[in-house]
Structure formats: structure tokens, C-alpha cells
N, C-alpha and C positions, 0 to 999 in steps of 0.2 A: 621549515621556513623560518627565517630570521625576521623578527619584528623589532621596532624601536619605540621607546617611550622615554620622556624626560621627567625627572623629579628634581626637587630641591632638597639637597642633603644638609641637615643641621648637625654639625659636629664640631667639637673643640671651640665652641663659642662663635662659630662662623657659619654662613650659609653659602652654598655654591650649587650651581647647576650640575646635575648628574644624569647624563644621557646613558641609558642602558640598552643592551640588545638581549632579547630573549627568544628562545626557539620553542618553548613549551609553556602552556598555561594550564594549571591544575586547580581543582577545588577538592578539598578534603571534607568528607562527610562523617558524621558520628565520631567526632574527635574529642569527646569529653574525657577528662582524666578519670572521673568516677564511673567505672564500668557499670555499676548497678543503675545509676541515673541514666546513663546512655541507653541501656537496654530498656529501661522504663519509657524513655522518649521514643524508641523504636516501636514499642508496643502501642503507644498512644497514637503515633502517626498511622500505624496499620489499622487500628480500630476506628479512629475518627475520620481519617482522610483516605483510607485504602491504599496507603503508600506501602509497597512491598518491602519486607525486611531485607537488609543487605546480606550478601553471602559472607562478607568479611568486614570486620571493623579494625581500624578506621577504613572508610571507603575512599578510593581515589577515582576522581572523574577527570578525564582530560577534556579540554575545551578548545575551541578555535581561538587562535591568537587575536583575531579581529574583534572578539567580544570585549577586550579590555578597553576601558574608556575613562577619560577624565572630564567628560562633558557633564555640565550641571543640569541638563535637561534630557531625560531618558524617556523613550517611547516604547510602549508595550501593547500587545494585543490582549484584550480582556482585562477584567477587573480583579483577578485573583493572583496578582503578583505582589511580592513584598521583599524587602531587603533584610539583611542580617549582618550585624557588625562582625568583622573578623580581622585578626592581624594578618599581614601579608609578608611572606618570605620572598625576598628577591635575591637570587643567587647570581653572582658574577665571578665565576671561577672560585677562588678561595674566600672571597669577600661575601658577607651576608648583610643585607639591609632589611629593615623592618618598616612596613608602611601600614596603612589602614585601608580597608575596602569593604564592599558589601556584595555578598553572594546573592544577588537579586534572582529570585526563582519563581517560576509559574507553579503555584501550589496546586492548582486544579490538574495540571498536566502530570504532576508528580505521582498521582494515583495510578497512572498507566505506565509512565516511564520516567524515572528520576534523571537518567542521563539526558533525555530530550528536554526535560524541564530546566535543567541547567543550561543547555545549549541555546535555547530560544531567547534568553535574556542577556542584554549587555551586562558587563561586570564592572560597576563603578569602582574606581580606586582613587585615593587621595593624591595630592601633588607633592606632599612632603614625606621624607623618610629619615630614619635614624640608623646609625650603625648598630648592629646587633651586639657587638663587643662592648658598647657603652651601656647595655641594658642587662646583661647576663647576671650580674650580681644582685639585682633587685627585680628580676623578671616577674615573679609571681605577684608582686604588689601592684603592678600596672593595671589600671582599671579599663574596662570596656563598657561603654554605655551607648544606647541608641534611643531615638525618639521618632515617633510618627506624628505627622500632622494630618488630622482628619477633620473635614469641614472647618478648616481654618484654625483649629485648636491643636497645639502640640502637647503630647503626653509621653511620659517615659514608656519605652517598649522593651528594652533589655538592660540588664545590669549585672556585671560580674567582673572577674579579674582574669588575667592570663593563667592563673592557677587552675581555672576551670577547664582549660583546653590543653591537649597534649603539647609538650614543648617542642621547640624547633628541632633539636637533635633527633627526637623520636620520629617526627614526621619525615625528616630528610632520610632517615634510615629506612623507613617503610617505602619511600619513593625509590630509593636506590635498589632495594631488594626486588621490587616489583616492576619498576620501569627501566632502571639503568642510570645513565648519565643525566643528571638534572642540574648541571653546573651553570646553566644560563636559563633559568626558569622563573616564573612568577607563580606563587602558590598561595591560594586562599586557605586559611588554616582550619576552618570549622569555627563554630560560634558558641556564645553563651546562651543560656535559656531565655525564652521570652517570659514576660511577667504575667500576661493574661491572655495567652493564645494569639494566633495570627491576627494581624491587623493590616488592612489595606488602605493606605492613605495617599495623599497627593504630594507629600514631601517626606523624605527619609534623611535623618541627620544622625551622625554617629561620631564618637570621639574615643581616643585612646589617651588616658591621662597618666603621665609619669610624675607622681608626686615627689619622688626622690630627687629628680633633676628639674622639677618645676616647669614642665612643658607638656604640650598637648598636640596630638595630631587630630585633625578634623576632616570630615567629609560630609557634604550635603548635596542632595540632588532632588529635582522636581520630577514627579512621575506623571506622564501623560498617557492616556489610554487611546489606542488606535481603534477605530471602529472595525468590527468584524464583518460588516455588511459590504457587499459589492456596490460600487458606484458607477 
């Protein structure tokens, strides 16, 4: 099924509308470049939250296209959902664009089914993108940060760089080997570590900071809890 979404492309000192068509939406899990730290994270999730260990890393989750959203107000059932900052790969034939997104996930549901936990939450994505070709020579220096607002107070939630996550070529190779054609896809890359465990707030804000080219991608959305009670 083909879906469409429009971004603003920032390249060559100009900004222009970039409508794209995609037929697949993926989230990559356990995509840390440091395998030892990734395995440690897997063990922590299994011990603390009961999340089953993956059969293979990185893990690929396919999701419904309709989950992708640029809406700043997101609604979820339950209080145990939270976001995580990720770089986004957008493939359009031979052209690759990079954006920012949040793989918002139901952490409680993860203990019984990670794919279901991914599927039940909308996937927020930023409105601005860059050309991957403009970033390749300084990729690892680009920063990823996120912040959670809890009871009206914003605090840092994640801090890292793209060097913490498997690079674009690695993820695309894994996808092609396991899935096949991903030439018109939107791909959530995996994330950087949280600073002090999972936090469930009312706003999630994240940024991708390119200090070399002095520019930043941002994403912010409010989190609204839907009642689980029948009315």
C-alpha cells in the first residue's frame, strides 16, 4: 500500500517542500553499535520489565503505514508509553533523506509482545529532513538528545550521538537481506541510551544537532492518555 507524507527539505542553503511516497514503515530495535552494551540492555529489559530477548539483532519490526504522524498531539491508552529519539531513513529510489522521529512504545505491553507494543502507538516524525549525502562525512559527530516533561518540568532524558547507533548502510543492508526491496520506505533507526530509566511524561521533545553545518532538526509532541474504562 502506497502512503504519502510531505517534509521540508533543507539543502544547498534552500528549503523546499518534499512530498514522498512510501510503501513500508519499519522500526529497528537493538541497533547499538557497541554489541556488549546492546546485550547488556537486552538483559536489563528482560530482568526489569520481562521483555523477551530478540532472536536476532538488530531486530526489524514492520509497522502499519498509518502509524506515521506529524501531529503534535498524540493519544495513547494507558500511562506506560514513552518516546525515544531516533534518526529516520527515508528512501526514495536511489536518494536517501534523514529526519528525526520518536519510536513511541507501550512499555507495559512490551513484556508480552514487542511487535504489538510497537504497533499500538502512533509514530511521530519531524517535518524537516536533510540529504544523507550532506551528512556522511561527519555522521558520527551528530548529536541526538531528548527531553521529557513530567508535572510541568522538562528534564534531559537521552543524550548521545549517531556513533552510538548502527549506520545507514548497515541498516539498509540488513533490511535488503531480510525484507527485500526497501527503496520507498521510512525506517526508524534505533535509539541512544536513556539517562535514568524509562520516564512517562506529558510532553516528549527531541533534537538532532549537526554542529558541523550548524543546524538542528527538532520534534515535539504532547502525550494524552485515553481512559481504559468503558463509558
